BAFI-3210 file (N, C-alpha, C; in Angstrom, 3 decimals, decimal comma, padded with zeros to 6 digits):
// residues 187
n [1|2|3|4|5|6|7|8|9|10|11|12|13|14|15|16|17|18|19|20|21|22|23|24|25|26|27|28|29|30|31|32|33|34|35|36|37|38|39|40|41|42|43|44|45|46|47|48|49|50|51|52|53|54|55|56|57|58|59|60|61|62|63|64|65|66|67|68|69|70|71|72|73|74|75|76|77|78|79|80|81|82|83|84|85|86|87|88|89|90|91|92|93|94|95|96|97|98|99|100|101|102|103|104|105|106|107|108|109|110|111|112|113|114|115|116|117|118|119|120|121|122|123|124|125|126|127|128|129|130|131|132|133|134|135|136|137|138|139|140|141|142|143|144|145|146|147|148|149|150|151|152|153|154|155|156|157|158|159|160|161|162|163|164|165|166|167|168|169|170|171|172|173|174|175|176|177|178|179|180|181|182|183|184|185|186|187]
n.u [018,617|019,160|020,639|020,285|017,688|016,181|015,040|012,935|011,452|010,588|008,993|007,015|005,920|004,460|002,249|001,192|000,365|-001,955|-004,648|-004,781|-004,515|-006,925|-008,837|-008,179|-008,606|-011,366|-012,399|-014,234|-013,062|-011,002|-008,228|-007,503|-008,000|-005,907|-003,851|-004,189|-003,068|-000,416|000,237|-000,103|001,846|004,138|004,035|004,455|007,044|008,436|008,270|010,024|012,409|012,846|013,493|015,701|017,596|017,847|018,964|021,274|022,861|022,956|020,940|018,944|016,294|014,626|012,133|011,599|011,476|009,072|007,158|007,354|006,235|003,608|002,954|003,003|000,814|-001,263|-001,370|-001,794|-004,091|-005,923|-006,144|-007,281|-009,727|-011,005|-011,184|-012,919|-015,157|-015,795|-016,029|-017,664|-018,569|-016,498|-014,223|-014,668|-015,930|-015,391|-012,990|-011,204|-011,440|-010,284|-007,633|-007,087|-007,512|-005,435|-003,244|-003,662|-003,411|-000,709|000,595|-000,095|001,123|003,791|004,210|003,758|005,914|007,981|007,576|008,305|010,957|011,862|012,336|010,356|010,785|011,457|009,742|010,540|008,616|006,548|007,407|007,234|004,530|003,655|004,647|003,141|000,540|000,792|001,201|-001,248|-002,998|-002,100|-002,823|-005,606|-006,109|-005,317|-007,216|-009,505|-009,087|-008,824|-010,974|-013,159|-012,063|-010,590|-011,089|-012,285|-013,197|-015,354|-016,669|-015,056|-012,776|-013,639|-014,057|-011,421|-010,373|-011,674|-010,644|-007,909|-007,919|-008,841|-006,700|-004,770|-005,736|-005,595|-002,803|-001,973|-003,120|-001,809|000,845|000,646|000,126|002,535|004,343|003,538|004,203|007,048|007,881|007,043|008,474|009,185|007,158]
n.v [020,804|019,118|015,985|014,527|014,756|013,070|010,569|011,661|013,024|010,876|009,635|011,611|011,614|009,305|009,979|012,016|010,676|009,419|010,644|010,460|007,763|006,877|008,076|006,857|004,174|004,089|004,728|003,910|003,236|000,901|001,182|003,371|002,370|000,565|002,266|002,684|000,395|000,726|003,132|002,354|000,397|001,957|003,512|001,475|000,582|002,940|003,041|001,030|002,011|004,596|004,088|002,386|004,023|006,114|004,786|003,564|005,705|007,315|009,292|009,745|011,421|013,386|014,251|012,377|010,039|010,367|010,964|008,877|006,324|007,261|007,933|005,396|004,232|005,902|005,392|002,567|002,176|003,749|002,273|-000,104|000,908|001,835|-000,537|-001,838|-000,253|-001,013|-003,799|-004,742|-007,064|-008,862|-007,561|-006,593|-003,899|-004,205|-005,575|-003,787|-001,741|-002,871|-003,056|-000,333|000,510|-000,862|000,441|003,062|002,744|001,870|004,064|006,120|005,032|005,128|007,934|008,543|007,193|008,627|011,114|010,524|010,414|008,062|005,337|003,630|000,287|-001,322|-003,865|-006,813|-008,480|-006,734|-005,267|-007,238|-007,515|-005,181|-005,673|-007,979|-006,895|-005,142|-006,935|-008,341|-006,220|-005,550|-007,911|-007,795|-005,434|-006,156|-008,125|-006,474|-004,781|-006,552|-008,294|-008,542|-009,325|-011,656|-015,066|-016,798|-018,575|-016,713|-016,839|-018,520|-016,942|-014,683|-015,805|-016,428|-013,884|-012,934|-014,731|-014,130|-011,468|-011,883|-013,331|-011,366|-009,426|-010,817|-011,237|-008,561|-007,595|-009,279|-008,425|-005,875|-006,451|-007,698|-005,547|-004,016|-005,826|-006,191|-003,685|-003,205|-002,661|-000,060|001,534]
n.w [-009,181|-006,190|-005,833|-003,541|-002,783|-004,278|-003,256|-001,650|-003,570|-005,131|-003,218|-002,780|-005,323|-005,295|-003,805|-005,388|-007,704|-007,013|-007,433|-010,250|-010,595|-009,439|-011,171|-013,646|-013,024|-012,549|-014,994|-017,946|-020,312|-021,823|-022,463|-020,921|-018,394|-018,211|-017,680|-014,971|-013,836|-014,617|-013,310|-010,621|-010,492|-010,970|-008,625|-006,747|-007,413|-006,948|-004,210|-003,431|-004,621|-003,483|-000,797|-001,108|-002,486|-000,639|001,597|000,517|-000,440|001,710|002,000|003,762|005,277|007,816|007,005|004,974|006,510|007,782|005,768|003,894|004,926|005,146|002,508|001,361|002,668|001,813|-000,987|-001,071|000,571|-000,808|-003,171|-002,129|-001,168|-003,535|-004,889|-003,211|-003,692|-006,305|-006,141|-003,826|-002,547|-002,686|-001,956|000,777|002,851|005,586|005,606|004,370|006,189|008,489|007,639|007,336|010,023|011,359|010,197|011,092|013,880|014,104|012,984|014,781|017,039|016,181|016,052|018,735|019,971|018,784|019,901|022,458|022,123|021,129|018,866|016,535|016,200|013,231|011,487|009,874|008,893|008,523|006,363|004,460|004,490|003,226|000,652|000,062|000,095|-002,074|-004,177|-004,137|-004,734|-007,305|-008,668|-008,396|-009,776|-012,346|-012,836|-012,763|-014,975|-017,164|-017,073|-018,821|-021,218|-021,070|-021,179|-018,489|-015,521|-013,918|-011,470|-009,906|-009,949|-008,537|-006,030|-005,437|-005,269|-002,974|-001,055|-001,265|-000,392|002,200|003,320|003,092|004,863|007,313|007,488|007,534|009,939|011,761|011,412|012,458|015,149|015,683|015,404|017,638|019,641|019,390|020,064|022,600|024,937|024,724|025,471]
ca.u [018,045|020,130|020,282|019,933|016,240|015,511|014,107|011,740|010,668|009,913|007,943|005,929|005,269|003,503|001,030|000,667|-000,276|-003,205|-005,867|-004,741|-004,778|-008,371|-009,558|-007,957|-009,234|-012,822|-012,770|-014,794|-012,210|-010,031|-006,858|-007,273|-007,915|-004,550|-003,019|-004,273|-002,073|000,908|000,441|000,105|003,154|005,120|004,005|005,064|008,482|008,990|008,377|011,288|013,545|013,165|014,191|016,999|018,490|018,097|019,888|022,552|023,652|022,800|020,091|017,812|015,922|013,510|010,931|011,403|011,086|007,658|006,266|007,409|005,174|002,297|002,737|002,644|-000,549|-002,198|-001,511|-002,353|-005,466|-006,743|-006,417|-008,241|-011,047|-011,689|-011,527|-014,144|-016,253|-016,145|-016,301|-017,901|-018,780|-015,245|-013,275|-015,654|-015,526|-014,829|-011,584|-010,468|-011,455|-009,272|-006,323|-006,984|-007,377|-004,074|-002,322|-003,862|-002,833|000,751|001,037|-000,203|002,169|005,065|004,316|003,868|007,301|008,823|007,425|009,077|012,347|012,155|012,091|009,626|011,596|010,764|009,529|010,758|007,346|005,721|007,848|006,651|003,099|003,480|004,852|001,982|-000,580|001,045|000,961|-002,700|-003,625|-001,785|-003,667|-006,975|-006,147|-005,271|-008,555|-010,435|-008,855|-008,941|-012,048|-014,061|-011,379|-009,937|-012,069|-011,982|-014,339|-015,457|-017,085|-013,849|-011,901|-014,159|-013,764|-009,984|-010,179|-012,103|-009,664|-006,666|-008,147|-008,929|-005,326|-004,092|-006,192|-005,012|-001,378|-001,854|-003,417|-000,721|002,039|000,379|000,344|003,975|004,928|003,266|004,936|008,507|008,127|006,318|009,335|009,361|005,999]
ca.v [019,957|018,349|014,561|013,920|014,839|012,107|009,693|012,402|013,289|009,611|009,441|012,548|011,205|008,254|010,675|012,801|009,833|008,840|011,067|009,940|006,340|006,728|008,419|005,841|002,938|004,192|005,015|002,775|002,967|-000,157|001,716|004,252|001,510|000,002|003,285|002,490|-000,623|001,333|004,094|001,647|-000,245|003,015|003,812|000,341|000,615|004,126|002,675|000,300|002,841|005,702|003,537|001,856|005,149|006,841|004,023|003,309|006,930|008,059|010,451|009,624|012,696|013,296|014,368|011,080|009,046|010,585|010,967|007,609|005,388|007,851|007,792|003,981|004,014|006,623|004,656|001,222|002,277|004,245|001,120|-001,006|001,534|001,848|-001,931|-002,082|000,418|-001,787|-005,206|-004,736|-008,416|-009,615|-006,724|-005,943|-002,739|-004,586|-005,938|-002,548|-000,998|-003,464|-002,633|001,082|000,600|-001,289|001,495|004,199|002,401|001,854|005,442|006,822|004,459|005,662|009,322|008,493|006,857|009,744|012,169|010,061|010,331|006,662|005,003|002,394|-000,744|-001,841|-005,304|-007,372|-009,025|-005,611|-004,968|-008,306|-007,201|-004,185|-006,377|-008,852|-006,033|-004,636|-008,050|-008,569|-005,112|-005,730|-008,992|-007,291|-004,450|-006,916|-008,700|-005,379|-004,259|-007,565|-009,245|-008,726|-009,788|-012,952|-016,083|-017,595|-018,787|-015,507|-017,217|-018,990|-015,782|-013,842|-016,510|-016,280|-012,495|-012,857|-015,477|-013,345|-010,322|-012,377|-013,624|-010,076|-008,794|-011,572|-010,919|-007,152|-007,484|-009,950|-007,576|-004,797|-007,017|-007,930|-004,231|-003,660|-006,758|-005,945|-002,344|-003,092|-002,115|001,368|002,227]
ca.w [-008,135|-005,436|-005,965|-002,250|-002,606|-005,164|-002,516|-001,236|-004,779|-005,456|-002,221|-003,074|-006,572|-004,931|-003,370|-006,510|-008,731|-006,496|-008,149|-011,615|-010,435|-009,208|-012,394|-014,685|-012,567|-012,661|-016,370|-018,684|-021,461|-021,531|-022,538|-019,770|-017,197|-018,168|-017,035|-013,512|-013,481|-014,807|-012,222|-009,357|-010,610|-010,748|-007,189|-006,038|-007,667|-006,278|-002,796|-003,289|-005,030|-002,574|000,365|-001,538|-002,774|000,612|002,443|-000,170|-000,570|002,959|001,742|004,676|005,892|008,762|006,180|004,324|007,523|008,113|004,603|003,161|005,319|004,851|001,061|001,145|003,156|000,943|-002,249|-000,856|001,062|-001,916|-004,043|-001,469|-001,102|-004,834|-005,197|-002,442|-004,395|-007,500|-005,813|-002,380|-002,014|-002,682|-001,227|001,647|003,630|006,882|005,394|004,115|007,450|009,377|007,138|007,712|011,479|011,695|009,797|011,996|015,189|014,009|012,749|016,069|017,888|015,684|016,502|020,191|020,302|018,338|020,912|023,624|021,661|020,860|017,461|016,290|015,544|012,058|011,469|008,537|008,384|008,071|004,997|003,632|004,424|002,171|-000,616|-000,135|-000,276|-003,420|-005,107|-004,170|-005,462|-008,736|-009,207|-008,483|-010,865|-013,608|-012,989|-013,073|-016,327|-018,213|-016,782|-019,967|-022,427|-020,879|-020,774|-017,308|-014,644|-013,093|-010,123|-009,218|-009,810|-007,462|-004,780|-005,200|-004,833|-001,580|-000,255|-001,257|000,487|003,572|003,752|003,194|006,104|008,434|007,516|007,921|011,374|012,493|011,424|013,408|016,482|015,808|015,672|019,032|020,492|019,408|020,606|023,867|025,993|024,479|026,024]
c.u [019,169|019,718|019,915|018,428|015,478|014,596|012,823|010,847|009,911|008,755|006,751|005,202|004,217|002,179|000,377|-000,022|-001,643|-004,452|-005,930|-005,006|-006,285|-009,146|-009,380|-008,594|-010,740|-013,306|-013,264|-013,922|-011,103|-008,607|-006,538|-007,209|-006,541|-003,597|-003,057|-003,258|-000,671|001,212|000,694|001,460|004,265|005,183|004,680|006,581|009,124|009,137|009,693|012,471|013,881|013,920|015,590|017,996|018,847|019,103|021,265|023,440|023,537|022,061|018,859|017,556|014,786|012,182|010,598|010,943|009,598|006,770|006,252|006,339|003,773|001,965|002,342|001,184|-001,575|-002,438|-002,227|-003,803|-006,411|-007,124|-007,447|-009,642|-011,743|-012,000|-012,792|-015,342|-016,731|-016,608|-016,583|-018,124|-017,462|-014,085|-014,139|-015,054|-014,906|-013,353|-010,732|-010,377|-010,434|-007,866|-006,079|-006,754|-005,974|-003,083|-002,450|-003,195|-001,306|001,295|000,981|000,887|003,546|005,256|004,434|005,310|008,248|008,772|008,214|010,565|012,800|011,794|011,370|010,544|010,798|010,740|009,712|009,456|006,416|006,121|007,300|005,148|002,825|003,643|003,651|000,759|-000,428|000,779|-000,537|-003,381|-003,331|-002,664|-005,110|-007,121|-006,139|-006,630|-009,544|-010,299|-009,191|-010,120|-012,973|-013,379|-010,694|-010,989|-011,558|-013,242|-014,430|-015,850|-015,872|-012,897|-012,356|-013,929|-012,286|-009,663|-010,537|-011,080|-008,345|-006,789|-008,191|-007,527|-004,538|-004,468|-005,583|-003,540|-001,152|-002,075|-002,291|000,547|001,864|000,614|001,834|004,715|004,751|004,075|006,421|008,862|007,496|007,162|009,574|008,244|006,268]
c.v [019,152|016,878|013,914|013,955|013,860|011,151|010,402|012,728|012,027|009,354|010,353|012,175|010,130|008,867|011,389|011,950|009,319|009,343|010,520|008,432|006,100|006,977|007,357|004,510|002,965|004,449|003,755|002,353|001,983|000,385|002,601|003,438|000,855|000,986|003,126|001,448|-000,020|002,308|003,393|000,946|000,777|003,368|002,724|000,348|001,805|003,864|001,946|001,234|003,934|005,212|003,045|002,991|005,892|006,102|003,880|004,544|007,843|009,387|010,430|010,987|012,459|013,383|013,018|010,004|009,157|010,373|009,623|006,616|005,932|007,721|006,357|003,744|004,695|005,840|003,326|001,306|002,828|003,094|000,189|-000,388|001,576|000,431|-002,330|-001,454|-000,410|-003,210|-005,364|-006,120|-009,155|-008,860|-005,911|-004,814|-003,139|-004,966|-004,681|-001,732|-001,559|-003,077|-001,172|001,231|000,203|-000,174|002,722|003,928|002,449|003,261|006,258|006,346|005,005|007,104|009,418|008,198|007,983|010,873|011,816|009,946|008,880|006,382|003,667|001,419|-001,287|-003,358|-005,810|-007,959|-007,907|-005,192|-006,019|-008,081|-006,214|-004,840|-007,264|-008,029|-005,526|-005,719|-008,295|-007,459|-005,213|-006,811|-008,528|-006,254|-005,138|-007,556|-007,618|-004,928|-005,291|-008,527|-009,515|-009,392|-011,145|-013,969|-016,885|-017,699|-017,613|-015,830|-017,672|-017,821|-014,900|-014,497|-016,375|-014,856|-012,367|-013,546|-014,710|-012,149|-010,750|-012,675|-012,330|-009,376|-009,495|-011,214|-009,484|-006,977|-008,128|-009,101|-006,388|-005,263|-007,264|-006,617|-003,860|-004,542|-006,413|-004,570|-002,146|-002,480|-000,620|002,187|002,522]
c.w [-007,480|-005,458|-004,636|-001,982|-003,488|-004,391|-002,097|-002,430|-005,200|-004,491|-002,509|-004,362|-006,313|-004,481|-004,549|-007,575|-008,297|-007,236|-009,578|-011,634|-010,291|-010,498|-013,484|-014,302|-012,830|-014,087|-017,074|-019,867|-021,070|-021,483|-021,338|-018,477|-017,082|-017,492|-015,519|-013,049|-013,564|-013,675|-010,894|-009,356|-010,371|-009,257|-006,369|-006,190|-006,958|-004,777|-002,542|-003,533|-004,032|-001,348|000,024|-001,747|-001,482|001,491|001,795|-000,185|000,651|002,738|002,655|005,321|006,884|008,020|005,542|005,294|007,858|006,897|003,872|003,615|005,052|003,365|000,718|001,506|002,256|-000,343|-002,042|-000,386|000,000|-002,831|-003,405|-001,428|-002,461|-005,303|-004,436|-003,135|-005,581|-007,173|-004,315|-001,768|-001,834|-002,051|-000,261|002,495|004,972|006,740|005,211|005,401|008,440|008,944|007,522|009,214|011,922|011,369|010,689|013,339|015,134|013,771|014,038|017,018|017,478|016,175|018,026|020,604|019,905|019,363|022,178|023,312|021,477|019,397|017,375|015,571|014,367|012,101|010,042|007,987|007,925|006,657|004,021|003,464|003,312|000,801|-000,930|-000,569|-001,710|-004,463|-005,253|-004,981|-006,953|-009,368|-009,375|-009,599|-012,229|-013,877|-013,430|-014,532|-017,400|-018,042|-017,965|-021,161|-022,284|-020,436|-019,566|-016,469|-013,663|-011,655|-009,301|-008,980|-008,655|-006,098|-004,420|-004,728|-003,360|-000,668|-000,158|-000,327|001,944|004,118|003,951|004,503|007,319|008,589|007,997|009,422|012,196|012,523|012,352|014,837|016,727|016,086|017,141|019,977|020,551|019,956|021,978|024,980|025,852|025,104|027,461]
res [m|n|i|k|y|i|p|n|i|l|t|l|s|r|i|l|i|v|p|f|f|i|l|s|f|l|n|e|n|f|s|i|r|i|i|s|i|i|l|f|f|f|g|s|i|s|d|f|l|d|g|y|i|a|r|k|y|n|f|v|t|n|f|g|k|i|i|d|p|l|a|d|k|i|l|i|l|t|a|f|f|i|l|n|k|m|y|p|t|y|v|p|l|w|m|v|s|l|i|l|l|r|d|i|i|i|t|i|f|r|f|y|l|k|k|k|k|s|i|l|k|t|s|i|i|a|k|r|k|t|l|f|q|i|i|i|i|h|l|l|l|i|f|h|v|f|k|e|s|i|p|f|d|k|s|l|s|m|q|m|i|y|l|s|m|f|m|c|v|i|f|t|v|l|t|g|l|h|y|l|f|i|n|r|h|e|v]
***
């Protein structure tokens, strides 16, 4: 195996873990649900590592430029959708739908600019958005896995989940608007 493909392999692994993540998350067995946290953590770390390795060693490929953001979206949106399935009152569909809509719009915009031979300027706040989403999902996964074994005020916890999701949606939408704003001259 050529080491220059390591970033792409890490990116593809993020997509390949999604079905296993879903199955372990939905499982009733406590030990297997812990695997969902481990898988999501691995996916999160692979997101950082693939970009770092690609930039540091100049292993950036056209394939990686396209598949990396899609792999991020697949993993993160999958997590939000299954969290919505389990906790629809606190991770409501309208919130997940706004996150999905923002990602669809930015992805279409990215391909539109690529077709025009232009490149979507990346936004540092958008990178922070991904980190914020990953942190929120980790917290929700920890809550999901350990909710029965840790004594805490579940009502307060559920309110915090809703508030965290609401802040995540606001931040996500704002970063989408920021992307459109900083790239407005490319249209």
